[in-house]
C-alpha positions as CSV (number, residue, x, y, z in Angstrom):
1,M,-6.0,68.6,84.8
2,S,-7.8,66.0,82.7
3,Q,-10.0,63.2,83.7
4,S,-12.0,60.5,81.9
5,V,-15.5,59.4,82.9
6,P,-15.2,57.4,86.1
7,T,-16.2,53.7,86.2
8,S,-18.2,54.4,89.4
9,L,-19.1,57.1,91.7
10,P,-19.4,56.8,95.5
11,A,-22.9,55.7,96.6
12,S,-23.2,58.6,99.0
13,V,-21.4,61.7,100.2
14,D,-22.1,64.7,102.4
15,L,-22.0,67.2,99.5
16,V,-22.3,67.0,95.7
17,V,-21.1,70.1,93.9
18,V,-22.2,70.5,90.2
19,G,-19.5,72.5,88.4
20,A,-15.8,72.7,88.9
21,G,-15.1,76.3,87.9
22,T,-14.0,78.9,90.4
23,A,-17.0,78.9,92.7
24,G,-17.5,75.1,92.5
25,A,-13.9,74.2,93.0
26,A,-13.6,76.8,95.8
27,L,-16.6,75.3,97.6
28,A,-15.3,71.7,97.2
29,G,-12.0,72.6,98.8
30,A,-13.5,74.7,101.6
31,A,-16.1,72.1,102.5
32,A,-13.6,69.2,102.4
33,A,-11.2,71.2,104.6
34,R,-14.1,71.5,107.1
35,G,-14.6,67.7,107.3
36,L,-17.3,67.0,104.7
37,S,-17.1,64.3,102.1
38,V,-17.3,66.0,98.8
39,L,-17.9,65.0,95.2
40,C,-17.5,67.7,92.6
41,L,-18.8,66.9,89.1
42,E,-17.9,68.7,85.9
43,R,-19.8,67.9,82.6
44,G,-16.7,68.6,80.5
45,D,-13.1,68.2,81.1
46,L,-11.8,69.4,84.5
47,G,-9.0,71.2,82.7
48,A,-11.5,73.3,80.7
49,A,-13.8,74.2,83.6
50,G,-14.6,77.8,84.4
51,A,-13.5,81.0,82.8
52,R,-10.5,80.8,80.5
53,W,-9.4,84.4,80.4
54,V,-8.0,87.2,82.5
55,N,-10.3,88.7,85.2
56,G,-9.8,91.4,87.8
57,V,-10.3,90.2,91.4
58,S,-9.8,92.3,94.5
59,D,-7.5,91.3,97.3
60,E,-10.5,91.9,99.6
61,A,-12.4,89.0,97.9
62,F,-9.4,86.6,98.1
63,I,-9.0,87.5,101.8
64,E,-12.7,87.2,102.7
65,A,-12.9,83.9,100.8
66,G,-9.9,82.5,102.6
67,V,-8.0,81.9,99.3
68,P,-4.3,82.9,99.2
69,L,-3.5,85.8,96.9
70,P,-2.4,84.9,93.4
71,T,1.3,84.9,92.6
72,G,3.7,83.8,89.8
73,E,2.2,83.2,86.3
74,E,-1.3,83.3,87.7
75,L,-0.9,87.0,88.4
76,L,-0.6,89.2,85.3
77,S,-0.5,92.5,87.1
78,E,-1.4,94.2,90.4
79,G,-2.7,97.8,90.8
80,G,-1.8,100.3,88.1
81,N,-4.1,103.2,87.2
82,F,-7.4,102.6,85.5
83,H,-8.3,105.3,82.9
84,L,-12.0,105.4,82.4
85,L,-12.8,107.4,79.3
86,A,-16.2,108.7,78.1
87,G,-16.5,107.0,74.7
88,W,-13.3,107.3,72.8
89,G,-12.1,110.1,75.1
90,P,-10.1,112.1,75.8
91,E,-12.0,113.1,78.9
92,R,-11.6,110.6,81.8
93,I,-11.3,109.9,85.4
94,V,-8.3,108.0,86.7
95,I,-8.7,105.4,89.3
96,D,-6.0,104.0,91.6
97,R,-6.4,100.2,91.4
98,R,-4.2,99.2,94.3
99,G,-5.6,95.9,95.7
100,L,-7.0,94.8,92.4
101,Y,-5.3,91.7,90.8
102,E,-5.4,90.8,87.1
103,V,-5.6,87.0,87.3
104,D,-5.2,84.2,84.7
105,M,-8.4,82.4,85.4
106,R,-7.2,79.1,83.9
107,L,-4.4,79.0,86.6
108,L,-6.7,80.1,89.4
109,V,-9.2,77.3,88.5
110,A,-6.4,74.8,88.4
111,R,-5.1,76.0,91.8
112,L,-8.6,75.8,93.4
113,Q,-9.1,72.3,92.0
114,A,-5.7,71.2,93.3
115,R,-6.6,72.7,96.8
116,A,-9.8,70.8,96.7
117,L,-8.0,67.5,95.9
118,E,-5.5,68.1,98.7
119,A,-8.3,68.7,101.2
120,G,-9.8,65.3,100.3
121,A,-12.6,66.2,97.8
122,R,-13.1,64.0,94.8
123,L,-13.3,65.8,91.4
124,E,-14.7,64.0,88.4
125,G,-14.8,65.4,84.8
126,G,-17.0,64.2,82.0
127,V,-20.0,63.6,84.2
128,R,-23.4,65.1,83.4
129,V,-26.0,65.8,86.1
130,D,-29.4,65.0,84.8
131,G,-31.5,66.0,87.8
132,I,-32.3,65.5,91.4
133,E,-35.1,63.8,93.3
134,G,-34.9,64.5,97.0
135,R,-31.3,63.8,97.9
136,R,-30.7,61.5,95.0
137,V,-28.5,63.0,92.2
138,S,-29.0,61.4,88.8
139,T,-25.8,61.5,86.7
140,S,-24.5,60.0,83.5
141,A,-22.2,57.8,85.6
142,G,-24.9,56.6,88.0
143,P,-26.9,57.9,91.0
144,V,-25.4,59.4,94.2
145,E,-27.1,60.1,97.5
146,A,-26.0,63.4,99.1
147,E,-26.9,65.3,102.3
148,F,-26.4,68.6,100.4
149,I,-26.5,69.4,96.7
150,V,-25.0,72.7,95.2
151,D,-25.5,73.9,91.7
152,A,-22.4,75.9,90.6
153,S,-22.7,75.1,86.9
154,G,-23.3,78.6,85.6
155,L,-25.9,80.4,83.5
156,S,-26.7,77.5,81.1
157,G,-25.9,74.6,83.5
158,A,-27.9,72.1,85.5
159,R,-30.6,74.5,86.8
160,L,-31.3,72.4,89.9
161,L,-33.6,75.1,91.4
162,A,-36.5,76.5,89.4
163,Q,-35.0,80.0,88.9
164,P,-36.5,82.4,86.4
165,K,-34.4,82.7,83.3
166,T,-32.4,85.8,82.9
167,P,-33.9,87.9,80.0
168,P,-31.7,89.0,77.1
169,S,-31.8,92.6,78.2
170,D,-29.9,91.4,81.3
171,I,-27.3,89.3,79.6
172,C,-23.8,90.8,79.0
173,S,-21.9,89.4,76.0
174,A,-18.2,89.5,77.2
175,A,-15.0,88.5,75.5
176,Q,-11.4,88.7,76.5
177,G,-8.1,87.8,74.9
178,V,-4.4,88.0,75.6
179,Y,-2.6,88.7,72.3
180,A,1.0,88.5,71.2
181,L,2.2,91.7,69.6
182,K,3.7,92.1,66.1
183,D,5.0,95.6,67.1
184,V,5.5,96.4,70.8
185,A,6.6,99.9,70.0
186,A,3.3,100.5,68.1
187,A,1.3,99.3,71.1
188,K,3.2,101.6,73.4
189,A,2.6,104.5,71.0
190,F,-1.1,103.7,71.0
191,L,-1.3,103.8,74.8
192,A,0.9,106.9,75.0
193,E,-1.4,108.7,72.5
194,H,-4.1,108.1,75.2
195,E,-1.8,109.1,78.0
196,V,-1.7,105.5,79.4
197,G,1.4,103.6,80.5
198,E,2.3,99.9,80.6
199,D,0.5,97.9,83.3
200,E,-2.2,100.5,83.3
201,T,-5.7,100.0,81.9
202,L,-7.3,102.1,79.2
203,C,-11.1,101.7,79.3
204,F,-13.3,103.1,76.6
205,A,-16.8,103.3,78.2
206,A,-20.2,103.5,76.5
207,V,-18.7,102.9,73.1
208,E,-21.7,100.6,72.4
209,G,-24.3,102.4,74.5
210,G,-24.3,102.9,78.2
211,Y,-23.4,99.4,79.3
212,S,-20.3,98.6,77.2
213,I,-16.6,98.8,77.6
214,L,-13.4,98.1,75.6
215,N,-10.4,97.7,77.9
216,I,-6.8,97.6,76.8
217,S,-3.7,96.9,78.8
218,L,-0.1,96.2,78.0
219,H,2.0,93.7,79.9
220,G,5.5,93.2,78.5
221,D,5.0,91.8,75.0
222,E,1.3,90.9,75.5
223,L,-1.8,93.0,75.0
224,S,-4.9,92.2,77.0
225,I,-8.3,93.2,75.5
226,L,-11.5,92.9,77.4
227,T,-15.0,93.8,76.0
228,G,-18.6,93.6,77.1
229,S,-22.0,94.8,75.9
230,I,-25.6,93.9,75.9
231,P,-26.6,92.8,72.3
232,A,-30.3,92.8,73.2
233,D,-30.0,96.6,73.2
234,G,-28.9,96.4,69.5
235,H,-25.2,96.6,70.2
236,A,-22.3,94.6,68.9
237,S,-21.3,91.6,71.0
238,G,-18.1,91.6,73.0
239,A,-16.5,89.2,70.4
240,K,-17.4,91.5,67.6
241,M,-15.9,94.5,69.4
242,I,-12.6,92.7,69.7
243,E,-12.8,91.7,66.0
244,R,-13.2,95.3,65.0
245,F,-10.3,96.5,67.2
246,L,-8.0,93.9,65.7
247,A,-9.0,94.8,62.2
248,E,-8.2,98.5,62.9
249,H,-4.8,97.8,64.7
250,E,-2.5,95.6,62.7
251,W,0.2,95.7,65.3
252,V,-1.8,93.1,67.4
253,G,-0.8,89.5,66.6
254,R,-2.3,86.1,67.3
255,R,-4.4,85.3,70.4
256,R,-2.5,83.3,73.0
257,F,-5.5,82.5,75.1
258,G,-9.0,83.9,76.0
259,G,-12.6,83.3,75.4
260,S,-16.1,84.7,75.5
261,R,-19.3,83.9,77.4
262,A,-22.7,85.2,78.3
263,I,-22.8,86.8,81.8
264,P,-26.1,87.0,83.7
265,L,-26.8,90.4,85.2
266,G,-29.7,91.4,87.5
267,R,-30.1,91.3,91.2
268,P,-29.1,88.0,92.9
269,H,-31.7,85.3,92.6
270,D,-34.3,85.7,95.4
271,L,-34.0,82.0,96.2
272,L,-30.5,80.8,96.9
273,A,-31.5,77.7,98.7
274,K,-34.4,75.3,99.2
275,G,-34.1,72.4,101.6
276,S,-30.8,70.6,101.0
277,V,-30.2,72.3,97.6
278,A,-28.3,75.6,97.0
279,V,-27.1,77.6,94.1
280,L,-23.7,79.3,93.9
281,G,-21.9,81.8,91.6
282,D,-23.4,82.5,88.2
283,S,-26.1,79.9,89.0
284,A,-27.2,82.2,91.9
285,R,-26.6,85.3,89.8
286,Q,-24.0,86.4,92.3
287,V,-22.5,88.7,89.7
288,F,-21.5,92.3,90.3
289,S,-23.7,93.9,87.7
290,A,-21.9,97.3,87.5
291,H,-19.1,95.6,85.6
292,G,-20.2,92.0,85.2
293,S,-17.7,90.2,87.3
294,G,-18.7,87.1,89.4
295,I,-15.3,85.6,90.3
296,G,-14.8,87.4,93.6
297,P,-18.4,87.0,94.7
298,G,-18.4,83.3,93.9
299,L,-15.2,82.7,96.0
300,V,-16.7,84.5,98.9
301,A,-20.1,82.8,98.7
302,A,-18.3,79.4,98.5
303,R,-16.6,80.1,101.8
304,M,-19.9,81.2,103.4
305,L,-21.7,78.1,102.1
306,A,-19.0,75.7,103.3
307,E,-19.1,77.3,106.8
308,A,-22.9,77.1,107.0
309,L,-22.9,73.4,106.1
310,A,-20.0,72.6,108.5
311,E,-21.7,74.5,111.3
312,G,-25.0,72.6,110.9
313,R,-27.0,75.7,109.6
314,G,-27.5,74.1,106.2
315,C,-28.2,75.7,102.8
316,E,-30.7,78.1,104.2
317,G,-28.2,79.4,106.7
318,Y,-25.9,80.2,103.8
319,A,-28.7,82.0,102.0
320,L,-29.4,84.2,105.0
321,D,-25.7,85.0,105.6
322,W,-25.0,85.9,102.0
323,M,-28.1,87.9,101.3
324,R,-27.9,89.9,104.5
325,S,-24.2,90.7,104.1
326,H,-23.9,91.1,100.3
327,G,-27.3,91.1,98.7
328,G,-28.0,94.8,99.2
329,V,-24.7,95.8,97.5
330,F,-25.3,93.6,94.5
331,A,-29.0,94.6,94.1
332,G,-28.1,98.2,94.6
333,Y,-25.4,98.2,92.0
334,D,-27.7,96.3,89.6
335,S,-30.1,99.3,89.9
336,F,-27.1,101.5,88.9
337,R,-26.4,99.1,86.0
338,R,-29.9,99.5,84.7
339,F,-29.6,103.3,85.0
340,S,-26.3,103.4,83.2
341,Q,-27.5,101.0,80.5
342,R,-29.6,103.8,79.1
343,L,-26.9,106.5,79.1
344,G,-24.9,107.7,76.2
345,V,-21.5,109.4,76.1
346,P,-23.0,112.9,76.7
347,E,-24.6,111.8,79.9
348,L,-21.4,110.0,81.0
349,L,-19.5,113.2,80.4
350,Y,-22.0,115.1,82.5
351,L,-21.5,112.7,85.4
352,M,-17.7,113.0,85.2
353,R,-17.6,116.8,84.8
354,T,-20.0,117.4,87.7
355,G,-18.2,114.9,90.0
356,L,-21.3,112.6,90.3
357,M,-18.9,110.0,89.0
358,D,-15.4,110.5,90.4
359,P,-12.3,108.3,91.2
360,D,-13.5,107.4,94.6
361,S,-17.0,106.2,93.6
362,A,-15.7,104.4,90.5
363,G,-12.9,102.8,92.5
364,A,-15.4,101.5,95.0
365,A,-17.3,99.9,92.2
366,L,-14.2,98.2,90.9
367,V,-13.7,96.4,94.3
368,Q,-17.4,95.8,94.6
369,R,-18.5,97.9,97.5
370,F,-20.4,101.1,98.0
371,P,-18.5,104.4,98.1
372,R,-18.2,106.1,101.5
373,P,-18.5,109.8,100.8
374,S,-18.1,112.3,103.6
375,P,-21.2,114.4,104.6
376,G,-19.6,117.4,102.9
377,R,-19.0,115.4,99.8
378,A,-22.6,114.3,99.7
379,L,-23.9,117.8,100.1
380,S,-21.6,119.1,97.3
381,L,-23.3,116.7,94.8
382,A,-26.7,118.3,95.3
383,P,-26.1,121.1,92.7
384,A,-24.9,118.6,90.1
385,I,-28.1,116.5,90.6
386,A,-30.3,119.5,90.4
387,G,-28.5,120.9,87.4
388,S,-29.7,118.2,85.0
389,S,-33.4,118.3,84.4
390,R,-33.3,115.1,82.3
391,L,-31.2,113.0,84.7
392,R,-32.5,114.6,88.0
393,P,-35.6,112.4,88.5
394,R,-33.7,109.2,87.6
395,L,-30.7,110.1,89.9
396,I,-33.1,110.8,92.8
397,S,-35.0,107.6,92.2
398,L,-31.7,105.6,91.9
399,G,-30.4,106.9,95.2
400,A,-33.6,106.3,97.1
401,G,-33.9,102.8,95.6
402,I,-30.3,101.9,96.6
403,V,-30.9,103.0,100.2
404,A,-34.2,101.0,100.3
405,L,-32.6,97.9,98.8
406,T,-29.7,98.0,101.2
407,A,-32.2,98.1,104.1
408,L,-34.4,95.3,102.7
409,Y,-31.5,92.9,102.1
410,A,-30.1,93.5,105.6
411,R,-33.4,92.0,106.8
412,Y,-33.6,89.1,104.4
413,P,-36.1,86.8,106.1
414,E,-36.1,83.1,106.7
415,A,-38.5,81.0,104.6
416,G,-42.2,81.6,105.0
417,F,-44.8,84.3,104.5
418,K,-42.3,87.0,105.6
419,R,-40.2,86.2,102.6
420,D,-43.2,86.7,100.3
421,A,-43.8,90.1,101.8
422,W,-40.0,90.9,101.5
423,L,-40.1,89.8,97.8
424,R,-43.0,92.1,97.0
425,A,-41.1,95.0,98.6
426,V,-38.0,94.3,96.6
427,Q,-39.9,94.1,93.4
428,R,-41.6,97.4,94.1
429,V,-38.2,99.1,94.5
430,H,-36.1,97.2,92.0
431,G,-38.6,95.8,89.5
432,G,-38.1,92.7,87.4
433,A,-38.1,89.0,88.4
434,A,-35.2,87.2,90.2
């Protein structure tokens, strides 16, 4: 979908959405379907908006967002075991990925944009948003008055609310590519060597320190490679990790599509809305830090924001809804991310061997929810926690912090002095600015 700079924009609309990627396009469609007049602006070409690679999105996220499940060419695979290896292996845990979809993000974005147009939203590419003053949006194509303004432009986008910048230690360098194969038999042999089959995922974890992965999966005659790390910790970037893998495995051919980007980690921004302005998706840091995915959260948040606007609860109503229902999970898993960021392969092996990390807990993280262990299961973990003198204080602190954060976010307050007190409490438990 391509679009040149428009000759004129409407003088006023109910909603201006900045950014036409997954979160922005989903919001434009959901809001227009609920009767709002919507203008969605993308600084580049509409056909190049959003992520351009393959991403895992749970069926739960699509259902909660009200977006039909992917089919056809948009869906690369569904389910299949996920083999999480400590370093280069061979020790692993195997996770059943039923309900997790590997989605071609290019086609998902195009579908969401088409749904927005069908619902009556107006999408314009090649328009830069320069700032806002009250309800006036200044753009490279002229001003627009809007009842509501939403920034869904990502980590380095318009920054319409004065959010603190994400520090380098909380930025994941991710890269993904889908590659043709020079030798399919060699690819199958590589996976078989690691006891992994076609349409399953082989994940080498902690190969660049605690927070890093290199994922490999085979789909027919194509190989998908996904990487991520935190270069501020002195590790190779995701793109560099792919480059090294390609140099070591000559049976991989040219890249068919893919890309790389910086992904903001950390707990969600404390301020998701102010007056008539809201942030959404990566701009709101609605990213599941445990594995750096923000697609599902952005879709769900878009639906919640559209509902709040249509029901007359405004941007602040959306902030309350999302923080109270999802904020605790995301902040809690960010605490886990910060814990795992300092682990090496030996510590990861300890977690696996003792059952502190098992298929159920890892599988819950893949679909972005807390595990639900039985009381007996919880009690059985006590010896494993006590057995590591080095990890024990950190594990106890981590568990207590996650419980406290979950309770705090469930009581996310409306604006005012109560929010200041809430923020101080969150900072004491989690630390860092958001």
